[in-house]
N, C-alpha and C positions, 0 to 999 in steps of 0.2 A: 553775505556770508551767513551760513546757518549756525544756530546755537546748539551746543550739546555739552554734556558734562565733560569736564576736562579729563576725568579719570577714564571714561570710555574712549575718548579720543587718543590719549597717550598710551593707553594699555596696548593698543594695536601696534605700537612701535616695537614691541617685543616679539610679535608674531613673525615667523620667518627668520628670526635671528638666533635661533637655538644653536649654540656652539660657535657662533660668530660674534666677535667683539665689534660693536659699532664704533666708528670714529665719532669724534665730537668737534664741531666747529662752533666756538663760542664767540660771537661778535658783540663787543661792548662799545657803546657810543656815548661820548662825554656830553652831558648837558642836553640830551635829546628828550624833549617832551613828546607827547603823542600828537604833534602837529604834522600828521602824516595822512596821506590819502586814505589808507586802510583804516584809519581811526575816524574817518568822516570829515577831515579838514579838506574842504574843496579848493582852498587856495594853494595848498602845498603841492609841489611837483616832486613826487617821490616814487617814480615808477618801479624802481628795483626793490625797495622795501615792500611796496605794495605787492609785487610779484611773489616775494617770499611769503607774505601774509596769505596769499592765495593757496599755499600748500601747507600752511601751519595751523596749529591751534593758536589763535590770537586771544590773549587775555585782556578783556576789556576793563577789568578792575585790578590792575597790578600796581603795586606801590613799593617805593624804596623804604628802607628802614631809617634813613636819615638823609635829608636833602643837602648833602655836600659830599665831595668826592671820596675822601679816605674812609670815613665810616661806612658809606654805602658799599664801597668795594671790599672792605673788611667783611661785611655781612655776606657778600657774594662768595668769597673764597673760603670763609670759615663756617658759614651756616649759623653764625651767632650774631644776635642783634647788638647794636652799640651799647645798650644798657646792660647787657650781659658782659661784654668786654670792659665796660667802663671807659670807653674811648670815644670821644665826641669831636676831637680836633683833627687837623690835617697832619700834624707833625709827629704824632705818637704811633709808632709801629705796633701792629697787633701782637707781635711776639713778646712785647713787654708785659702784656696782660696774660697771654696764654703761650708761653714759650714752647710747649710741646704740642701745640695744636696740629692736627692732621688736616691739611687743607684739601679742597676738592681735587686739584690736580695731583696731589700726593696720593690720594686714593687710586686715581687712575694709573699713576706711575707704578704703584705696587702691583697692579693687575697687568703690568706689561706694556702699558702705553708709553709713547714718547710725548711728553708734555712740553709745549713751546708757547712763549708769550711774545707777541709783537705789539709795539705801540704801547698805549696806556691801558694796563690791566689794574695793577695796584697804583695808588697815588704816588706821584713823583714830585719831590720838592718839599719845602718847609721842613727839611731834615728827614723826610720819609723817603721810601723807595721800594723797589720790588723785593719780593721774598724769593731769594735765589733757591732756597730749599724746595720750592714748589715746582721747579722746572727742570727738565732733563738737560737743557743747555742754557747758556746765559741768555736772559731776556734781551730782545733786540728793540732798539728805539731809533727813529729816524734822525738824521743829522741835517741841518740846513738852517736857513734864515727864517725868522718868523714873518717878515714882510718882504714883498717883492719890490715895492716902489721906494726910490731914494727919499722922497718927501715923507714917507711913513717912518723910515728909519731915522730921519733927521728930527722927527717930532717926539722922540722918546723923552720921558721925564722920570725922575726918581720916584719910586713908590715903596711902601713898606714891605712889599714882597718882590722887590727888584724893579728895574726900569720897565715902563709900559709906554707904548706908542698909541696911535689912534685905535678906537674901538672897532673900526671897519677898514677893509681895503678891497678894492675892485681893480684887478690887474689883468692885463693880457698875458697870461702865462699858461704853461702846460699844467695839467693836473698834478704831475709829480714834482712841481716846484715846491709846493707845500707838503707838509708832513703826511697828510692822509693819502696823497697819491703815492708817496714812497712806501707807506705801510701796505697799500694794496699790491704794489709790485712785489714786495717781499712775501706777502701772503701767497700770491700766485706761485712764486718760486718754491715756497715750502710745500705747497700742495703738489706740485710736479715732482718734487723729491719724494713725497709720501707715496705717490703713484708708483714709483720705482721700487718701493719697499712694502709690498702688500702684506707681508707677514708681520709687520709691526703696526698695530693700530695707533692712531694719533688723537691727542687732545690738543687742538690748536686754538689758542685764545688770541683774537685779533682786536686790538683796542683803537678805535678811531678817535681823533682829537676834536673834530668839529661836530656840532656847532658851538663848542666852547668859545668864549671870548679869546682873542679878538675875532670878529666875524670877517675872516679873510677867505676869499674864494676866487677862482678864476672868473673873468668877466662873463663868460658864457652862462654861468649859473645865476649871476645877477640879472642877466638879460631874460631869464625865464619869467620875471615878475615886473609889472609896471609899478613904479613908486607911488603914483597917485591912487592906485587900487589896493595898496597894502593896508590890511585891516589893523585898526588900533583897538585897544581894550575899551569896551563899552562903559565899564564902570571903573573909575580911577580914584575912588575915595577909600580911605581906610574903613574897614568894617566897623559899623556902629557897635559900641560896647566892647570892642576888643581890648584886651590889656595893652598898655602902651608898649610893652616889650615884645608883643607877638609879631607885629609886622617888621619889615626892614625896607630900606629905600635905596638899595643898590650900592652898598659900600664897595663891593668888588668892581662894579661898573665905573664908579667915580675914580678909580685908580688909573684909568686910561686918559691919555693926554688931551683929547679933544672933547671930553664929555662936559657939558655945561654944569656949572655949580648949582647946588640947591636940590631939594627933594623933588621938586616938580620939573620934569623934563619937558622942554618945549615940543609942541606937536610935530614940527618938521624934523626934529632930531629923533623923536620917537619913531617916526616913519622910516628914517634911515636905519635905526637899530633893528626894527622888525624886518625890514627888507634884508638886512644883513644876516639876521638869524635864519630866514628862509633860504637865502642863497647858500649859506654855509651848510644847511641841512641838505639841500639838493646836491651840493658838492660831495658830502659824505655819502649820500645815497648812491651817487654814480660810482664811487670807489667800492662800496659794498656790492654793487651790481657786477663789477669786474671780478671780484672774488667768487661770487656765486656762479658766474659764468665759467670760471676755471674749475670749480667743483663739479659742475655738470659735464664740462668738456673732457675732464679726466675720467669720468665714470665714477668718481668717488662719492657722489651724492647718493648713489644706490645703497650705500652702507654708512651714511653719516647723519647723525643727529645735528640739526642746525638750530642754534639759539640766537636770537637778537634781543639784546637787553640794553635799556638806557639807564644810566646810573641814578638819575633823578630828573625831575622836571625843571621848569624855568618860568619865572614871572616875566611877562612881556607887557608890563605897564598895568596889569590888572591890580585893583586896589592901590594904584600908585606905586606898585612894587616892581623891582627889576632883580634879575638873577634868581638864586635859589634861597637857601638859608631860612626857611620857615616850615611850619607844619601845615600850611594851607594846600589845598588841592592842586593848584598849578605847580607847586614845587615838589609835591610828594608823589603824584601819579606819574607812572612811567609806561613806555611801550615795552611789551614783552610778547614774543612769539616763539614757538617751538615747532620745528618741522621734523617729523619722523623720517627715518631712512627710506629713500625711494619715493617719497610723497610727490604726487603730481600737482600741477598748477591749479587744478580745479578741486582739490581735495580738502581745502582749508575749512576750518570751522571757527566760530567765536565761542569763547567761554566766559560766562558771567560770574564765575567763582572768584572770590578774593584770593589773591596770591601776593606774597611779599618776596623781596629779594632773597632773604634767608632760605626760602623754600627751594630755590634752584639747586642747591647742593644735593639734598636728598632725592629730589626728583630726577636729576640726571644720573645719579648713582643707580636708582631703580630702573631707569630706562636702559642702562647699560648692563644690568644684571649684577651690579656690585653692591656691597654692603657699606652703607654710610656709617661713620663713627657714631657712637652713643653720645647722647647729651646735646645734640644740635637743637637750636631753637626752631629751625625750619621743619616743615612738614612735606613729605613727598606727595605730589599730586597724582600718584597712582595708588592703586590698592596694594595690599600686602603682597610683596614679591612681584608686583606687576601683573599677577594672575587674576586678581579680583578687582574689577573696576571700582574706584572710589565713587561714592554718590556725591554728596556735597562735601568737598574736601575741606573747605574752610569757610566760615561765615564772618570772619573778622580779620583784620591785620593791625599790626602795631607800627607806629613810627614816632620818632622823638626829634626835638631840636633844642639845643641849649641856648640860653641867653643870659650871659653874665653868670651869676651863681644859681640860676634856675634851670630846671629841665622841663621843657614843655613836652607832655606826653599825649599822644593821640591814639585812640582806638576807633577804627572804622568798622561799622556794621551796616546792615541794611538801613 
């Protein structure tokens, strides 16, 4: 993949779109780190995301603004960092801090778009939920069981955030038994409906749930990997000199019923977890592929901006840590790629510019020829008005993580 300035790459998205409103397909993936073939992970089986990358600007240095679901998704939809909102937890809705905020989909709605949310876009749970003002119709979420196997359901145990079963499940079921398969089916149906209404541009946000815990996926995705070949983190010790409150040791993981107690996870169980993470990633990848195929088959890809964004990274045993909830690289670095309308499979480029989640709001507005609200923390990765390619758009990013009464702040530069 060739490297080029992000401004030069994305500015071309506006050529040929004069007078035509481009659609937006925003694909959000929960807990997806750059453990993908297109990011150089040779173990990962992710052909569909890799195919999207081949026609996208792939951002090699993309970061979330906080490595946990709700604050990261707040930054996506508002263009404001967690320390601007003053919200660092899962349960506080962003409207409590900025009741009159104009969100990214609201900007598109004002411009005549139909904005729809499927699956997980904003954080659901802990007293929080979707922002209904941001969507043209009620957000849609899949219904069904979390586990397929009776023994998994029987192993549920009480937890501080509700009952949890095993951390993994491998079952002989169809893709649409689990939520992500249902989300893909619904997304395909919505795209077909959009094809029938060419006069109404769409902003379709599709939020996949895996590879978030529990790592459940149909058996065929587990079968893509040999357990004995699953890679484990090479360095599993706490960083020397780190403040005691900087790391964490998988509090979220230990809520699941079959996870061994103690900070140190046994090697055989580590291998199961990493296997599960990759299987769940491949499962999500297959569902994303179905949606991309539908976009191509309907002809809508010719006038659709496609974004794939992971809400934060994930520790897989590195430094002895699991899950997210830190300011370290494995938790903060995310996959991000943007394909311009009509891009072909061999047109992709890699960008080494820094970009953070809050930048997506103004960037997508500029790509669509819309004006973003004043006062956003994010920076558009196009030049002014999209007409002047930006040179080095950004040489740093910010992210934070709270720990008790402290806020850990990180500034990343060269």
